[in-house]
DOTI-860920 format. One record per residue (C-alpha): residue number from 1; residue in one letter; x, y, z. Coordinates in steps of 0.02 Angstrom, whole numbers. Layout:
% residues N
nr = NUM, rest = A, px = X, py = Y, pz = Z
...
END
This chain:
% residues 193
nr = 1, rest = X, px = 4103, py = 4646, pz = 6162
nr = 2, rest = X, px = 4029, py = 4819, pz = 6187
nr = 3, rest = X, px = 4070, py = 4905, pz = 6021
nr = 4, rest = X, px = 4181, py = 5028, pz = 6115
nr = 5, rest = X, px = 4277, py = 5067, pz = 5956
nr = 6, rest = X, px = 4134, py = 5061, pz = 5832
nr = 7, rest = X, px = 4170, py = 5182, pz = 5690
nr = 8, rest = X, px = 4351, py = 5209, pz = 5744
nr = 9, rest = X, px = 4493, py = 5183, pz = 5620
nr = 10, rest = X, px = 4668, py = 5136, pz = 5673
nr = 11, rest = X, px = 4840, py = 5078, pz = 5620
nr = 12, rest = X, px = 4924, py = 4938, pz = 5717
nr = 13, rest = X, px = 5115, py = 4934, pz = 5703
nr = 14, rest = X, px = 5211, py = 4777, pz = 5750
nr = 15, rest = X, px = 5096, py = 4625, pz = 5743
nr = 16, rest = X, px = 5204, py = 4474, pz = 5700
nr = 17, rest = X, px = 5119, py = 4319, pz = 5770
nr = 18, rest = X, px = 4991, py = 4266, pz = 5900
nr = 19, rest = X, px = 5115, py = 4296, pz = 6042
nr = 20, rest = X, px = 5140, py = 4480, pz = 6002
nr = 21, rest = X, px = 5051, py = 4614, pz = 6102
nr = 22, rest = X, px = 5008, py = 4705, pz = 5940
nr = 23, rest = X, px = 4920, py = 4549, pz = 5876
nr = 24, rest = X, px = 4814, py = 4533, pz = 6032
nr = 25, rest = X, px = 4777, py = 4720, pz = 6032
nr = 26, rest = X, px = 4724, py = 4715, pz = 5850
nr = 27, rest = X, px = 4603, py = 4574, pz = 5885
nr = 28, rest = X, px = 4532, py = 4664, pz = 6038
nr = 29, rest = X, px = 4510, py = 4826, pz = 5939
nr = 30, rest = X, px = 4426, py = 4732, pz = 5796
nr = 31, rest = X, px = 4312, py = 4640, pz = 5917
nr = 32, rest = X, px = 4260, py = 4809, pz = 5988
nr = 33, rest = X, px = 4211, py = 4872, pz = 5816
nr = 34, rest = X, px = 4368, py = 4959, pz = 5751
nr = 35, rest = X, px = 4421, py = 4958, pz = 5570
nr = 36, rest = X, px = 4607, py = 4921, pz = 5553
nr = 37, rest = X, px = 4760, py = 4935, pz = 5445
nr = 38, rest = X, px = 4903, py = 4820, pz = 5495
nr = 39, rest = X, px = 5086, py = 4859, pz = 5463
nr = 40, rest = X, px = 5260, py = 4796, pz = 5498
nr = 41, rest = X, px = 5431, py = 4801, pz = 5416
nr = 42, rest = X, px = 5438, py = 4706, pz = 5251
nr = 43, rest = X, px = 5556, py = 4574, pz = 5323
nr = 44, rest = X, px = 5440, py = 4548, pz = 5473
nr = 45, rest = X, px = 5294, py = 4524, pz = 5355
nr = 46, rest = X, px = 5388, py = 4384, pz = 5268
nr = 47, rest = X, px = 5438, py = 4302, pz = 5434
nr = 48, rest = X, px = 5273, py = 4325, pz = 5526
nr = 49, rest = X, px = 5094, py = 4271, pz = 5510
nr = 50, rest = X, px = 5010, py = 4441, pz = 5491
nr = 51, rest = X, px = 4903, py = 4384, pz = 5344
nr = 52, rest = X, px = 4814, py = 4266, pz = 5465
nr = 53, rest = X, px = 4776, py = 4414, pz = 5578
nr = 54, rest = X, px = 4713, py = 4511, pz = 5427
nr = 55, rest = X, px = 4588, py = 4372, pz = 5390
nr = 56, rest = X, px = 4530, py = 4371, pz = 5571
nr = 57, rest = X, px = 4501, py = 4559, pz = 5559
nr = 58, rest = X, px = 4387, py = 4561, pz = 5407
nr = 59, rest = X, px = 4533, py = 4561, pz = 5284
nr = 60, rest = X, px = 4613, py = 4718, pz = 5356
nr = 61, rest = X, px = 4741, py = 4787, pz = 5234
nr = 62, rest = X, px = 4922, py = 4741, pz = 5270
nr = 63, rest = X, px = 5035, py = 4883, pz = 5215
nr = 64, rest = X, px = 5224, py = 4857, pz = 5231
nr = 65, rest = X, px = 5319, py = 5002, pz = 5308
nr = 66, rest = X, px = 5495, py = 5014, pz = 5373
nr = 67, rest = X, px = 5479, py = 5137, pz = 5518
nr = 68, rest = X, px = 5648, py = 5215, pz = 5483
nr = 69, rest = X, px = 5598, py = 5257, pz = 5304
nr = 70, rest = X, px = 5495, py = 5417, pz = 5286
nr = 71, rest = X, px = 5439, py = 5369, pz = 5110
nr = 72, rest = X, px = 5369, py = 5205, pz = 5176
nr = 73, rest = X, px = 5276, py = 5299, pz = 5314
nr = 74, rest = X, px = 5206, py = 5423, pz = 5188
nr = 75, rest = X, px = 5140, py = 5280, pz = 5082
nr = 76, rest = X, px = 5069, py = 5195, pz = 5237
nr = 77, rest = X, px = 4971, py = 5351, pz = 5287
nr = 78, rest = X, px = 4915, py = 5387, pz = 5109
nr = 79, rest = X, px = 4850, py = 5210, pz = 5084
nr = 80, rest = X, px = 4772, py = 5203, pz = 5257
nr = 81, rest = X, px = 4680, py = 5367, pz = 5235
nr = 82, rest = X, px = 4619, py = 5310, pz = 5063
nr = 83, rest = X, px = 4559, py = 5146, pz = 5138
nr = 84, rest = X, px = 4473, py = 5232, pz = 5284
nr = 85, rest = X, px = 4403, py = 5372, pz = 5177
nr = 86, rest = X, px = 4479, py = 5501, pz = 5294
nr = 87, rest = X, px = 4586, py = 5525, pz = 5447
nr = 88, rest = X, px = 4647, py = 5405, pz = 5579
nr = 89, rest = X, px = 4576, py = 5391, pz = 5755
nr = 90, rest = X, px = 4712, py = 5287, pz = 5839
nr = 91, rest = X, px = 4886, py = 5214, pz = 5818
nr = 92, rest = X, px = 4971, py = 5075, pz = 5916
nr = 93, rest = X, px = 5161, py = 5084, pz = 5909
nr = 94, rest = X, px = 5220, py = 4911, pz = 5963
nr = 95, rest = X, px = 5396, py = 4912, pz = 5893
nr = 96, rest = X, px = 5560, py = 4861, pz = 5971
nr = 97, rest = X, px = 5722, py = 4780, pz = 5917
nr = 98, rest = X, px = 5896, py = 4766, pz = 5991
nr = 99, rest = X, px = 6036, py = 4695, pz = 5887
nr = 100, rest = X, px = 6151, py = 4697, pz = 6039
nr = 101, rest = X, px = 6031, py = 4584, pz = 6134
nr = 102, rest = X, px = 6012, py = 4470, pz = 5983
nr = 103, rest = X, px = 6201, py = 4456, pz = 5971
nr = 104, rest = X, px = 6218, py = 4423, pz = 6158
nr = 105, rest = X, px = 6319, py = 4580, pz = 6195
nr = 106, rest = X, px = 6319, py = 4641, pz = 6375
nr = 107, rest = X, px = 6265, py = 4819, pz = 6412
nr = 108, rest = X, px = 6444, py = 4863, pz = 6459
nr = 109, rest = X, px = 6506, py = 4801, pz = 6289
nr = 110, rest = X, px = 6372, py = 4859, pz = 6168
nr = 111, rest = X, px = 6414, py = 4889, pz = 5986
nr = 112, rest = X, px = 6373, py = 5073, pz = 5956
nr = 113, rest = X, px = 6320, py = 5047, pz = 5776
nr = 114, rest = X, px = 6195, py = 4916, pz = 5836
nr = 115, rest = X, px = 6146, py = 5036, pz = 5975
nr = 116, rest = X, px = 6105, py = 5173, pz = 5850
nr = 117, rest = X, px = 5990, py = 5053, pz = 5756
nr = 118, rest = X, px = 5907, py = 5002, pz = 5919
nr = 119, rest = X, px = 5870, py = 5183, pz = 5965
nr = 120, rest = X, px = 5813, py = 5221, pz = 5789
nr = 121, rest = X, px = 5693, py = 5073, pz = 5773
nr = 122, rest = X, px = 5633, py = 5060, pz = 5952
nr = 123, rest = X, px = 5611, py = 5245, pz = 5994
nr = 124, rest = X, px = 5642, py = 5372, pz = 5858
nr = 125, rest = X, px = 5523, py = 5274, pz = 5747
nr = 126, rest = X, px = 5382, py = 5346, pz = 5854
nr = 127, rest = X, px = 5446, py = 5521, pz = 5814
nr = 128, rest = X, px = 5449, py = 5478, pz = 5629
nr = 129, rest = X, px = 5272, py = 5407, pz = 5633
nr = 130, rest = X, px = 5207, py = 5560, pz = 5726
nr = 131, rest = X, px = 5301, py = 5682, pz = 5615
nr = 132, rest = X, px = 5234, py = 5602, pz = 5456
nr = 133, rest = X, px = 5057, py = 5602, pz = 5527
nr = 134, rest = X, px = 5083, py = 5785, pz = 5580
nr = 135, rest = X, px = 5145, py = 5838, pz = 5407
nr = 136, rest = X, px = 5001, py = 5748, pz = 5320
nr = 137, rest = X, px = 4870, py = 5801, pz = 5449
nr = 138, rest = X, px = 4826, py = 5616, pz = 5458
nr = 139, rest = X, px = 4760, py = 5607, pz = 5637
nr = 140, rest = X, px = 4583, py = 5660, pz = 5676
nr = 141, rest = X, px = 4541, py = 5784, pz = 5814
nr = 142, rest = X, px = 4547, py = 5692, pz = 5980
nr = 143, rest = X, px = 4643, py = 5543, pz = 5909
nr = 144, rest = X, px = 4748, py = 5431, pz = 6023
nr = 145, rest = X, px = 4923, py = 5361, pz = 6000
nr = 146, rest = X, px = 4987, py = 5225, pz = 6115
nr = 147, rest = X, px = 5169, py = 5167, pz = 6119
nr = 148, rest = X, px = 5224, py = 5014, pz = 6216
nr = 149, rest = X, px = 5361, py = 5045, pz = 6344
nr = 150, rest = X, px = 5433, py = 4949, pz = 6491
nr = 151, rest = X, px = 5472, py = 4991, pz = 6673
nr = 152, rest = X, px = 5657, py = 4970, pz = 6632
nr = 153, rest = X, px = 5646, py = 5150, pz = 6567
nr = 154, rest = X, px = 5641, py = 5203, pz = 6751
nr = 155, rest = X, px = 5726, py = 5060, pz = 6844
nr = 156, rest = X, px = 5876, py = 4948, pz = 6815
nr = 157, rest = X, px = 5837, py = 4780, pz = 6735
nr = 158, rest = X, px = 6011, py = 4719, pz = 6685
nr = 159, rest = X, px = 5949, py = 4588, pz = 6563
nr = 160, rest = X, px = 5847, py = 4716, pz = 6466
nr = 161, rest = X, px = 6010, py = 4790, pz = 6405
nr = 162, rest = X, px = 6005, py = 4942, pz = 6290
nr = 163, rest = X, px = 5817, py = 4925, pz = 6267
nr = 164, rest = X, px = 5800, py = 5016, pz = 6434
nr = 165, rest = X, px = 5886, py = 5167, pz = 6353
nr = 166, rest = X, px = 5774, py = 5151, pz = 6201
nr = 167, rest = X, px = 5616, py = 5146, pz = 6308
nr = 168, rest = X, px = 5674, py = 5300, pz = 6405
nr = 169, rest = X, px = 5696, py = 5391, pz = 6239
nr = 170, rest = X, px = 5526, py = 5327, pz = 6180
nr = 171, rest = X, px = 5445, py = 5401, pz = 6335
nr = 172, rest = X, px = 5533, py = 5567, pz = 6304
nr = 173, rest = X, px = 5470, py = 5573, pz = 6124
nr = 174, rest = X, px = 5295, py = 5535, pz = 6190
nr = 175, rest = X, px = 5299, py = 5681, pz = 6311
nr = 176, rest = X, px = 5374, py = 5804, pz = 6188
nr = 177, rest = X, px = 5269, py = 5763, pz = 6035
nr = 178, rest = X, px = 5119, py = 5743, pz = 6149
nr = 179, rest = X, px = 5135, py = 5925, pz = 6197
nr = 180, rest = X, px = 5130, py = 5985, pz = 6017
nr = 181, rest = X, px = 4991, py = 5868, pz = 5962
nr = 182, rest = X, px = 4889, py = 5910, pz = 6115
nr = 183, rest = X, px = 4900, py = 6095, pz = 6073
nr = 184, rest = X, px = 4862, py = 6067, pz = 5889
nr = 185, rest = X, px = 4720, py = 5940, pz = 5886
nr = 186, rest = X, px = 4693, py = 5874, pz = 6062
nr = 187, rest = X, px = 4778, py = 5712, pz = 6010
nr = 188, rest = X, px = 4831, py = 5607, pz = 6159
nr = 189, rest = X, px = 5000, py = 5519, pz = 6153
nr = 190, rest = X, px = 5037, py = 5397, pz = 6293
nr = 191, rest = X, px = 5144, py = 5248, pz = 6336
nr = 192, rest = X, px = 5087, py = 5088, pz = 6419
nr = 193, rest = X, px = 5208, py = 4974, pz = 6511
END
């Protein structure tokens, strides 16, 4: 532990249980001195163990937010900024869900209504998060946003199904919004595979 994030304030999207990348990232950030707000969809909060993570991170607030609901995101940013006493230094977007994969549908037979939900939750949610932060001027100068992607955005991994399309869209949102945020406040937006 080197206190690399001492004084930094961040929101972690997507921690569900000890196996999730968001959970491990939240613990690492906390151990490096960051102050956190944890969030996930209300149903995921009921199914997961996020309250245990909150306790491990000095009782970090857990604020429910459905990432396809702009009102939920507004409330999340308002409550986070109130808790932090100001703006946000970093965001981890660790969100993904494919109904087609859950239902066992092959890529060549995807249900397009499910596909729309996959793209909305797994990719366009990043756009929504960034747009709400942009509108509320929630991110501090030089803040950092990281979204989790996967190499299937560039190469064929047949078993990854429509999530490959979602990750390609996620990377596109990252590049495009990254341009605008970089110009506005030198905010860095990146993906990590």
